[in-house]
Residue, then its C-alpha position, 0 to 999 in steps of 0.5 A: m500500500a505504501a508503494e501506491t501512496g503517490e498515485y492515490r494522493d493525487a486523488a485528494r488534490p484540489g480539483r480531484r475529490p477522492v471518491l469511493s472507488d479510490v478508497a476501494r482501489l487503495a485498500g485493495t477491496s471492493t466499493a461494497v466493502v468500503s460502503y459496509v465500513l462507512n455505514d457500519g453494515p449491513r454486512p460485517v467486515a474483517d478487522k484487517t480489511r476494516r483497518k485497510v479501508e480506514d487507512a485509505i480514507r485517512l490517507l486520501g482525505y476522503r469525505r463522504n458525500p452526504l447526498a450520496g449517502a442519502l440516496s443509497g440503501g434506501r436510507s436518508n440523512l436528509v431533512g427538508l425545510l420549507v420557509p416563506d423567506t429566509a431574508n426575514a430575520f425570524y425565518g433566517e434564525m429558525s432555519r439556522c436553529l433547525e439546521a444546527e439541530g439536524r447536524r447534531r443528529g447527523l442529518l443534512t438540511l435542504l432549504g426551500n424558500t417558498a415566497y408564500r406561493p403554494g405552487l412553489a412549495d409543491e415543487y420543493g415538496e416533490a423534489f425533496s421527496e425524490l431524495r427520500p428524506r427523513g421528513i419535511f418541515v413545513t412552516t405554512g398551513e398547507k401541506p405541499r405535494l409529497a410522496a406518500e411515504t414522506p413524513c411531514v411536521f408542521l412548524q408554527w402552524a397547526a397541522p391541517d390533518d390528524s396524520s401530521p404532528s406540529v410544533v407551534f408557539d402560543d401566539f395568542d397568549g404572547a400577544r396578550l402579554v405584550t399588549e398588557h405590558l403597553l396597557g400597564h404603561g398607561y397607553e390606551d390607543i394601541f394600534c396593531v400592525a398585522g398581516e394581510i389575513a388573520v390565519g394561523p399564527a397571525e390569527g393568534r397574534e391579532g386575537g391576543w391583542r384584541e382580547a387584552m384591549a377588550d379586557a381593559g374596556l378599550p375598543a380595537e375597531g379602527r386600530l388595526v393596520r393590515t399590510s404585507f410582510d414585505k418591508v417596503e409595503a409595510g413601511r408605506a402602510v405605517r407611514d400612512v397611519l402615522t401621517s393621518g393626523r391622528r395622535i397615535r401613542a403606541v403600536y403593537a406589531t405582530t412581527d419584529e420586522q414590522a416593529l422595526v419598520t415602524i420605528r424606522i418610519a417614525h424616526s423619518l417623521g421626526l418622532r422619538v421612540p418611545e417618547d412620542l411613540a411606543v413600539v413593541g413586537f413579537d418574535g424576539t429576533r437577535e436584531a430586535r433584542l440586541g440592537n442599538v435600540p432594544l425592542t420590547t418583544v415576545h421572545v420565542p424559544l427557537e432552540e427548544f423549538a428545533v429540538r422538539a421539531f426533530d423529536a416530533l419527526d422521530g415520533r418521540d414527542d406529543p403530536s401537538v406541541v405548544l411552546d410559550g414565549t416570554l416578554s423580552v423588555g427593551v426600551t421601545c415601550g418606555c421602560e428604562p434600559g436594562a429593566t427586567e421583566e419584573a421591574a418593568h411590570a412594577g414600573a408600568a403599574a406605578s405609572g398607571 
């Protein structure tokens, strides 16, 4: 084997990635035996032969192609993930957490951006199914076209059928929590910047605001701003409201992106946050919580979310998991910098 070293080292040079047949040739065995060593089966390999294969792998710098591994032997180390748009900070962070958890479990994540288009989700679903993935995570309320044997887990949305598990956040209680925080500061005319339609998570995030307002004896009518999740479109809608001549003191946005857009538009109009306009959000993205002006928001536990998603895929969790968010107190609501949730509640109560 030592005499052949030079020949096979060439296979590991840039531009020539070593493949399974290179390992088999250097070890003096078949590609099937190399596969048995890599997969630890299904057939046993003699210790001497195994050592030769392992030495060849190490010498060549061979790295297994994850996709090839997924397509061989009817087994898969792939999972699919369909999200609307990873340019949205929330879905970007969600994708990273799911990818990291999958990698921890030895799985490779395939990502598809659906742009909120069911037809595109179907295309991704069919394409991913052909790769025989361990399963597909879906972050919309509609099930894409999948092969019958492809498991599906719904994330952030409740499953539309009884056959698929789901992992969601308690959007309703989170929305009520952050709205009550604004009410505790003494704000009454609280506007809600929401999505174009109230379905799925959006329904809960809008509903919690409505209930908190109703419990405080305040109307929600005339205070709902519906807009696209696109930043430019949302900015136009918020600008129209803030320049309508109505004195608005507080805004609850159903996503952090909408909240950050609201702050940007307010600043462009010469309004100070929170002195002239209090703003709170929902999601708890890093950009929102850890930026120069920390946003008060509902922080959802994405790392736990990812763990529970994979547990649901493996059938090791309840078929319907609901995770609570927590109030992350920033300065955009009127709280002092560095205020804890408890101190913020006490200060808000005192100001009321």
